[in-house]
N, C-alpha and C positions, 0 to 999 in steps of 0.2 A: 596679510599682516593683521595684527589685532590692534584695532583703532584705539582701544583703551590704553595700552601701554606701548604701542609701537614695536611689540615683538612678534615674530612669527609663530603660528600655532605650534604648541608643544614646547615652547620656551619656557624656562623658569619665569615665574611671576616677578613683575618688577614693581618697585616703589620709587617715584621721583619726587613728587610733591615739592616741598621746600628746596631741595638740593638743585633740581633742574631750574626751577625759577630763579634761584640764586645765581646760577651760573649765567643763565640768559640774561638777567638784569645787569650783570657786570661785564658783558661783553665789550661794551664801549670803554670801560675803565681798563680792561686788559690792554686794549688797543693803545690807550693813553700811556700806560706804563710801559708798553713796547717801544713806543716812539721816544720816550724820555730815556730809556737805556740805550737806544740807538744813538741819541745825542751824546750821552756821556761817553760812549765807546769811540764816538768820532772826534772827541775833544771839544765839542761845541758847548757855548755856554747855556746852561740851562736856567730859565727864569724861575721865579718863585711859584708860579702856578703849576708849571711842569714839574717841578720838584715835589709839590704837593701831591699831584696825580701820581708821581712814581711812588711816594712813600705810603700812599693809601692802597693797600692790597685789595684784590677782588673780594675778599670776605668782609669788606668794610659795611656792606649792606646786609649782613647776616641778621643784624637786629630788625631790618625791615621784613625779611622773611619771617622771622620769629613772631612778628607783631601781627601777622594774619593777612598779609596783602591779598586781595581777592584774586580768583583766577582770571578774571577779565583784565584787571589791571596788570598782572603778571604777563598775560599774552601780549598786551600793548607794549609793555617794556621790552618783551623779548623781541617783538617786531621792530621796534626802533633801534634796539641794540643789534640785532642782526643786520639791519640796513647799514649801520655804522661800521660793523665788522667787515662786511662785504666790501666797502668802499675804501678800506685801509689795508695796505700790505703789511703784514706782520714783520717785525724786526727779526732777522735771523742772528743767532749767535755767532760771534766772531771766531776764527780759528779752528774751525771744526768742533764748536761746542765750547771753546775755552772761555772762562769767565774772568773778567778783570777784577781788581780789588775794588774798583768803584761799583761795578754791578753788585758784588757781595755786600758791601757796605750799605748800599741803597736799599737792599731788599731783605737784610737779615739772613742772608745765605752763607754758606761755607764753601770755599773753593776746594775741590777734592782732587788729589793725584795731579796729573798734568792738565786735565782739561774737562773735568767733571764738576758738579755742582749739587749741594745738599741743601734743601730748604726745609727746616724743621717744622714749620707751621704753614704748609702749603694749603691745607684746608682748616677751616674754622670749626668749632665744636659741633654744630648742628649738621653740616654736611658731612663731617667725619662719622657722626653717629649714624646717619642716614645710610651712607655708603657700607658701613659695618653691617647694618641690618641686611642690606642687599646681599652682602657675601655670605651671612649667616644662613641664607635660604637656598644656596647653590647646590645642585646635585653633583658634587665633585666626583671625579672618576679615577680610578687606578689605571693609568695607561699601561699597556703591553709593551715592554721594552725589549728589543731586539739585542740579543748577546752577540759578541764577535765569533763564537764558536756555532752560531745558528740557533742556540736555544732562546727561550722566551721567559720573561719574568714579569710580574706586576709590580709597577714602580710605586711601591707603598710609602717610600720616603718623600713623595711630593704629590698628594692628590691635587688634581688640576681641573679647571673648566676653561673653555675657550670661547672667544668672542671676536667677530671680525666685521669689516666692512666690504661690501661688494664693490667691484669696479664697474665702469660703465657698461661692460660686456656681461654683467651678472656673475663675474667669476669671483671666487673667494681667495684670500691669501693663504699661503701654506707655509708652516714653520715646522721643519723636521729637526728634531734634536736627538733622535735614536728610537722613537716609537715606531711600531710596525706599521706596514702601509694599510692595514686594515683600520687604523686609527686617524688617518689623514683626513677624513671627513668629519671628525668630532667637532662639536661646537655649535654655535648659534650666531645670528646677526646681533650686532650690538643693540641694546636697548638705549633708550634716551640718556639714563644716568651716565653710561659709558661714552656715549657720542658727545655728550657735553664736555667730559674730560678730554676726550680726543681733540675738541675744538679748541679748548683752552691751552693745550700743548701746541697747537698750530700757531695760535696767536701769539705765543710766548716765544717759540723758537723757530717757527717757519717749517717744522717737519709735520708732514702728513702721515701720522701713524694710522694704520689700517687693521691692526691685530692687537688683542688683549688676552693675556693668560692670567687667571686668578689662581694662585697656589695657597692651600691651606696648611698651615703648620699648627695642628692641633696639640702637639707636645713637642718638647725639645729632645726626646730619647731617640726617636727614630727619624722624624721628619726634618730634612735638612736639604741644602744643596752644595754638593762638593765643589772644589775649585774647578772653574771651567771658563770659556769664553764663548760669548754668543756668537753663532754661525752666520757671520756677515761676509759679504764679498770683501776680499782682501785680508781675511783672518786666516792665519795658517791652520789647516785642519788636516786630518789623516787622509789619504787617497781613497775616493770614492764617497766621502762625507760631503753632502749637499750644503751649500751656503745660501740661505734663503733670504737673510736680511739685506737690504739695500746697502750699497757701499757708502761709507761715511755718515751712517745713520746712528744717532744715539739710541739708547733705550732708557725708558723712564719707569721709576718703581715707586709706586704709592704704598706705604705701609699703613696697616690698620690693626688695632687691637694691641696684644701683648708685644712688647719690644723684643726683637731678636737681634744679635749682632751681625752686621754686614762686613765682609772683609774684601779689600782689593790687596792683591799679593803678587810677588814676582814669580813665584813657583807654584806647583800643584801639591805641595807637601801638606800633609795633614798631621799635626798642627804645622804651619809654617815657622821656619826660623825667625826669631825676632828682626833680623836684618832684612827679611823679605816682606814684612808687612809694610805695605804702602799707606794703608788708611784702614781704620776700624771704628766702628761706631754702632751703637744700639740705636737702631732707627725708630724714631718717635712715631706714635700713632698719629696719622694725618699728614706725615712728612712726604716730600717727593725727592728722590735721587736720580738725577740725570747722569748716566755714564755715557761719556763721549765715545765716539768711534775709535778716536785715538787711544784711549785708555782700555778699551776693550781689546784692540789689537795688541797693546803691549803687556797687559796685565791679566791675571785670572781674578775672578771674583766668586765669593762662596758666602753661604749662610751656614756656619757649623753647628753641629749638634750642641745642645745647650740643656742638658739634663736638669731637672728642677723648674723649668720655666712654667709659670702658672698662667693659663689662659691661652686662647687662640690668637696667633698672628696671621693676617692675610696679606699676600703680596700681589698687587696688581700691577703687571708689566705691560706697558705699551711699546709696540715695535713697529717699524715700517718695513714691510716685507714686499720683495719684488717677484716672487714666485707666485703665480695666480693659477688656479685650476677650476674647472667646472665644478658646480655643486651637484652632488649625488645625493638628493633628499632621502632616498630609501635607506642608503648606507649611513647617512648622518642620524636617521631616527633610530637605527639599530644600534650603532656604537654609543649614541648619547644615553642609551639605557642599559648599558653592559658594564659589568665591573664597577658599580657604583661604590664609592668610599663611604664608610660610616660616618655620618655627620652629626656630632652631639648637639647641635644647634637646630636641627630640623626635629622638632617634637611631635609635629602631626604627620611626618612622613618616615616610614620605615626606611632603613638603609638598603634593604634587600630590593631587588629588581621588582618583585610583585608589588611592593608597598608603593614604589614610585610610580609605576604604571597605573595603580589604581587612582592615585591622586591626580595623574596627569589626564586620565580619560574623564575624570569628574570635572576638571577645569575646562576641558574641550566641549563638554555638554552643556 
């Protein structure tokens, strides 16, 4: 591991700075907010101090981060916050991720479909910008997709990069959405900036996410996501299609950059009939959409084509996967530098394989 940024050798460079300090310093506040929401759901009376803790979101100390708190004070705050978080059990969402009206009103969120939740200002301005810069530097891949007739095609509609957390046995999670087996080792261990977000999801929902995919939508003409259901245990799939997501797990979508419309719909029709549209929203930059296991089972979701979109949108999708496989470092190294997608934001790195490898070797030296 690279002691400077917490990433394994060869992984994309990481900037954490204010973002990680912000999240670490607010771990205790996240726990307090979770406790308050649990009290509201159980019908208990919430006193004024708890209500204040609930209404003050984690980004309340963003000003402290911007004011230039020193690394030593950030580390001290992180240490105390981590201790507080470790001693507190996070509040789990009720009814498989369903949000009550009180939850939504207290946190400025919107109830979606049967049991999902949309938070338009999940991230504050500074951490939103830092996370966007992190995404700008990613070496996205065109994954090779296996066709039903046995053919193969590069999936240019959705350039991706994967990150994951290892389990206690050193195995990595695997999510198969149709990519060929050669690509199953693609990705890197999560750097601190994504680990912090995963911890925030745990503190808020009780879900231990262990996998993240970042999808780049550089334009709206080609890059999109057709109607589909995430492949979780209990979700109807075609015979032979693997289901790698844990049963009853939500998935969590953080949006950054340009807004793109997200749809939850009853059918796979493109476009869907008006009566089939359950929910549609142009997801704000810095927002979080939590799609519950129930809504993933019952409905399809999509990011339709949107010609004329100006700017790049990134989608960071956190999932809890139950399929774990050994890490093949040699195969991972090979696939992580194959079929690189052109990235207009990487000014110093060519989108070609030769250009990426040259910069990668320079970093390792």
